[in-house]
N, C-alpha and C positions, 0 to 999 in steps of 0.2 A: 504495500499499502504506499502511496506517493504521498510525502508534506503536507501536500492541499489536502489529499482527501483523510489522510487524520486530523486534519484543524476542522475538517465540515465536517465530522463524525460526531468529532468532542460538540465543535458550536451545537449543533443540532442535538443532540442529547441533555446540555445544558442549557438552552435555551425555549425548549420543546413546546410548551406555552406563549412564544415570543413570533408568533408568523413575520409581521413587518418587518425585525429586528433581522428574520434567518432570512429572507427572500433576501432584503437588501445586503447583507451579507455574503450570500453564498451566490448571488452574484458578483460579486465582487473577489471574490476569490476564484471562481472558474473563471474571468475572462483575467485572473494573475498566472495563472497557471504558467503561461509558458516564460514568465520570469521568474518565478519563483526555481521553479523546476530547472531555470538554467544556472542557478546557482547557487549552491550550497551554502552562502555565507546568510542567508537570510534561517535554518533552519537549525543554522547553529548558532545561532541569538534566541531562537524562542522568538522571533519577530512578528511570526501572525498570531501566534498567540497569545501575543501582546496587545497589538492594533487593535485585534476586535472584544477587548476585555474594556472597559471604559476604567478610564485614570478613578475614576468614581459618582457616583449615584447618590442624589439627595432626592427622597420623600418625606414629605411634610403634608402634615392639616390646615387648611386654610380658614377658620371662620369671620364670619363678617355678617354681622347688622342689615337683613334687607330694609325698604323704607315701610315695614308696619312693624317692625320691632322685633321678631321673629332672628334667632342664631341658625341661621344657616352655616354647612360644611362641608368644603371641596379639598380635592386631590393635588397637594406641586409635587412640582416635577423639577428635578437639574441635573444634566448630565453630564458631566466633565469631562473630557470623552479622550481626548488629546493635544496636550500640550504640545508638544514638540519641536515645534516652527515658530510658535506664539505662545498669546492670552488667547483661552479658548473661547470661541465665536458662533453662537450663533444664536438663532430667533424665540421666541417666546410666544405658545400659538392657547389659544385658550378658546376651545370646545370640546363638546361634551364627547364626541369620539378620542380623548387622550387617552393615552394609558404608557405601563412601560415601555413594551413592545414597539409602540410608534414615536415615544419621546429619542429612544434607541436606536431605530432607525434612520430617522433623521438627525441625531446628531457624529452617527456613523459615518453615513452619505456625507456631513458638513467637515470633513474629515477633509476631504478629496476636493470639494469645491474649495474649501478658502486655498488650498496649496494649491489651484491650478491657477487663481489668481494674481499668486506672484508675491497676495500681500503676505507680512510677516503675523497670522493669527492661525489656530489652531481649533480642534474641532467642539461644540458641544449643542444643544439646545436643554433645552425646557417648557411648561407654560401647565398646564391647568383644564381638567373638565367642566372648567366653571363654563359657563355660556352664556355672555354678553346679550347677545339678542334678545330683544323687551327686556334687559332691566331702566333704571334707572339711572343716569349721570352718578346719583349719588351712591345709588347700591356697585356702581362698576368703579367707583371710588375708595369707596368702606373694602370691597374687595382686594383691589390694585393697594391698598393699605399693609392690608394682612396678609400677604401673601409675600410684598417688598418687609415686612420686620423680620418673616424668615430671610429671603431667600439672599436679602443683605449681608449675610452673616459671609457670606461663601462667594463672592465678587467684589472687585474692585477693575479699577485703568489698564493696572498692569496684573489681573489673573483671570479674570471671567465678565467678556462684555455681551450683555444677550441684547435685540432686537425684537420687532416686532415680527408676526407670523399673524396663519388666520387666526382672528378675533381679539386682534392687538395690535392697532394702528395709534396715530397720535395723539386720543386723547388715554387713552389708556397706559400708552409710555410716560404723559405727561402726570398723572397720579403717582405712577411707577417710580418717576425720578422724586417729582417734588417728596416721597416717602424717604426715600433712600437718603436724598440730601437732610432729612429732617435730621435721621436717625442717627447718622454718621456728623453732621456739620461739616462736610466734603461737597465740594464743587468740582467735581471734577467728570470725564468722559465714558461713565463706567455703561449708560446705556445711549444706542445706535438708533435714530427715527428720531430725535426727539425734537423738538419742534424751534424753529429759527428764531427764534431772544432768544433762547438759554439753550447754544452750542449746536445746534441740530443744520446739517451739509442742504442748501439747494441739490436737483435734481437727484433725495432718495426716493421722495418718492416714485416718479420716474423710474429709476434703472433699471430694476427687476428685468420689468416692461422693454424696456429700451435697448438694454443691456440682451435680452432674446431673441430681438428683431438683429440687432446688432450679428451677432454670432453668426445665424442663418444666413445674414446679407453678406458675410466674408464667407461661406458654404459660396455660394451665390456667384462671386466675387470671381474664386476661385477658377469655376468651370463655366465663366464667360457669360451668366448670365446677371438676370437684378429681380429686384419687387416689380417693376415697372407693368401694367397689366397681369398682375396675378393677382388669383384669387384666392381669400383666405379664412380658410374657418379658426377661430377663436372659443375656447371654451372658457368657463365663467367669466365671471364679470364682476369684480374685485378691481384693488392697481394696477394689478401686472394684466391682468386681462385689458383692460381698458388701455395704458399706456405701448401694452404690444399695440394695441392696434393706430392708439394714435400715434405709432412713430410709420405700420407699415403705412397708413396714408400718408407722412409724410415722403415716404418713401416712391407713391407709386402705384401700390399695389391697393387692393381693397377686401377691408374686411367683411364677411356679410353672416356671418354667426357671432354669435353670445350665447351663453347660457347660466342658469345660479339652482337652486334645487329644485326648483317647480317645474322647469321645463326647457327648452330654447328658443331664440326667436331666431329666421331667418329672413332677410331683410335681401334680395338681392341686387338693389341700387348701393348696396352701402352702407354700415353702422351709420349712423346720425351721432357723433358723440360728444354733440354740446348735449342732443339728450341722455344719453347714456348718462352722459356727465351728472347730470342735475337730477335724474331718479334716483344712481347709486352712490353718487357721495355729496347731494345734498342735502334729499328726502330720504335715501336709507328703503328706497322703493323697490319695488318686483319688474321683472319682464314683463310681463301680464302690460303695469303701463305703459311699455314701450310699445309694444303692440296697438293697447286705446290708440296712441298718441298717432304713430305710424303704420295710417291704413292698411298697404300698400304693404309692410310684414305682416310674417307668418309665423305664430305663433302653435311649438307644439312641446303637448304637458308630457312628463315624463310617465315613461307607459308605452305612449306614442308612437314612439321613435326617441332616435338617440341624434346628437350634433351630426356624427361621423357618417350619418346618412350623407351630408350633404355634399357632392360634387365641390374639388376643388383642389390647390395646385402645390399647395403649402397646408400644414394643420398644426398649431400651436395651442397642447393642451396646459391652460395657462388655471385652472380648478383645483383638481385636491390626489391622491393617490391614486390606482390601479381605478381611474375611470375610463382607460381605452383597453379594453381586453383583445382576446385575438379574433373573434367575431369583426370588430371592429378596424382592427388595422386591415385584416379584410378583404372591406368595405370599401376602404379608406383606397387602397393598393386598384381595384378594380376599377374606382374610378379615379383614379388619376394621379391623386397624390404622386410631386418628386419628392418633398422636403416637409420632417418633423420635427419639429423642436420643442423640446421639453418648456414650459415655461414656470412647471409646479414642478410641487419636490416627488419624482419618481411616481408619474400620474400612466404613465405605462405598464402594466404586467409584463412580466419576464416574456409571455409567451408573444404577447404583444411585439415587442424590439425585438425579440429572435427575430420573429418573419420578418418586420421590415429592413431586419438587418440579411435575412435570408435572398430580399426581391429585391436588393440595391437601393435601397430608399435611403436616403441620407435624412439620417438619426437622430439627433444631435442631446443627450440623454443630461441630464437637470442639472450633470453636479458642472456642466460646462456649460450648457445655455442658459443655465437659470441663475448662473453668478453674479451678476451684475449685481442683484442688491447686496449682498455680502462685501463686494467688491469695491462700492462706495460707503455703505459701513464704516468699512477700515480706510476709508478716505478720509472719513467724517472724526474718525480717531485719533486723522495727523493731523486735521484743523483743530479738536481741540487741544493737542496734543503743545501744540503750535498756539492756543492762543489767538489764530486767527482765522479768514470766512475765506472761500475762494467764490468766483462768481460763477451760475448756472452755466456755463459754456462752458471754462473751466470744466470743471464737474467732469460734466458731457463731454466731453473729450477727454479726456484720463481715463471715464468710462466707456468710449469706444476701443483705446487703445488697448485697453485690460480685453476684452471679450476678441477682439481682434486674437490678441499674443495667445489669450487661449482658443483658438480653434485652430491657429496652427502648431501649439504646442501637443494635441490630442492629435490632429492631423498626422504630425511628425513621427510620436511614438507609436501611431496604430501602423503609420509604414516600415520603423524600424525596427517592429514582430513582425512582417511577411501579413500583416493585417489591413492594405490599405483599405479606405472606405469603411471601417467598424469605426465606430468616435467611443461607441460603448469601451472599447478593449485599453482604444486610444486615451480617453476620459481617466479610465479606472489606472491604466499605466502610470501617464505624468502624473498625474496626484501621490500614486502610491511612491515613487523612485524618491519623491523630495521628503517621501515625512521620512522613509522609511530609513532612507540615507543621514538625517537630523537624529533618529531616535540611535542608531549603533550607535554615531561621534557620540552619542554626551551617554555612552555605555547600557550596563543590566537598570533603568529604573521603569 
């Protein structure tokens, strides 16, 4: 039995109750097989056993008072996965689906994503099963204050720097930062995604969506193509989806779909971005409101069809994990899709990703294509450390450069190991080698 097989066997035994983490870790280890088994040095220092095990995990209760004065209790998590190349960096997710498996999967992916950015940041992730939907601002504030009272014991500007994720936007980051400052008396860059009045970075809100589009654009350039005239499907309708749509439109493409938890909207003329921003960012409404306002658009409820049924040139899944399965992948390929870029974390199942690769579809995995958000968070950390701020255009140019470099890093790594065009393998290999080299240089820690 080879080294990778032994580690995979142990991984499945130890983490049998964590399907999302197993999926992510198994996918990475399988794609690293060609690297690991070509050089015994990784086995000699137990590198894989160390890289798949978090450095530490915190699970804690979060009691808070609701508007009726009743005590509610949620569970909080922080996984500090790997600090070989810098302080732990990764978002906080507030959603009822959050559990240890999901946080470990996200933290593990974050190690390699952060490595690919070229920035000095390690991998971590956190969150809670708290659902901010339907809660008043006061209830969200009380929850955030209680959450940070515990989390704040384990984070710091040079230790662990959380950011936002699903369910954690500017409002939540503000409440979390206020409580950290109140508890510690420190005004430091301990969170990213902050408001512009207290240390935030311009272009951070747009960064993940823009970065996704920049990464896919660089692939298109590499084959002598562009977004011009391309029909694009986007899933989701949060920040990533909205700003990916905005950048596609700026580059001459046409986004025709968006989704939320109730269904998807199809607009043949192209998504009206001003309307979407009003509904989603201002009114916090639903896509049914879009369909009501845009009579020419078509709304399809969950269970009556999927967004991936729409024939497009480029698909950008930007909603949540495992939203695009093998049947969806087959439908997209049948309808002529040429590029799939992941805007969410692991939105494609393993089977779907394998099918895209088998069919020679340019498949850009999330750890590469959605790294723009964390890359810009690292830029925010730099600005905080220097006590300065950059213009929107300065940050956007740096983001573009990072995403262009990421594409070429994963492209070159895939070619180096005889897997040209397999960007999943390229991303895992390029991200892994940097972290592995740093771990080995630092000894058995």
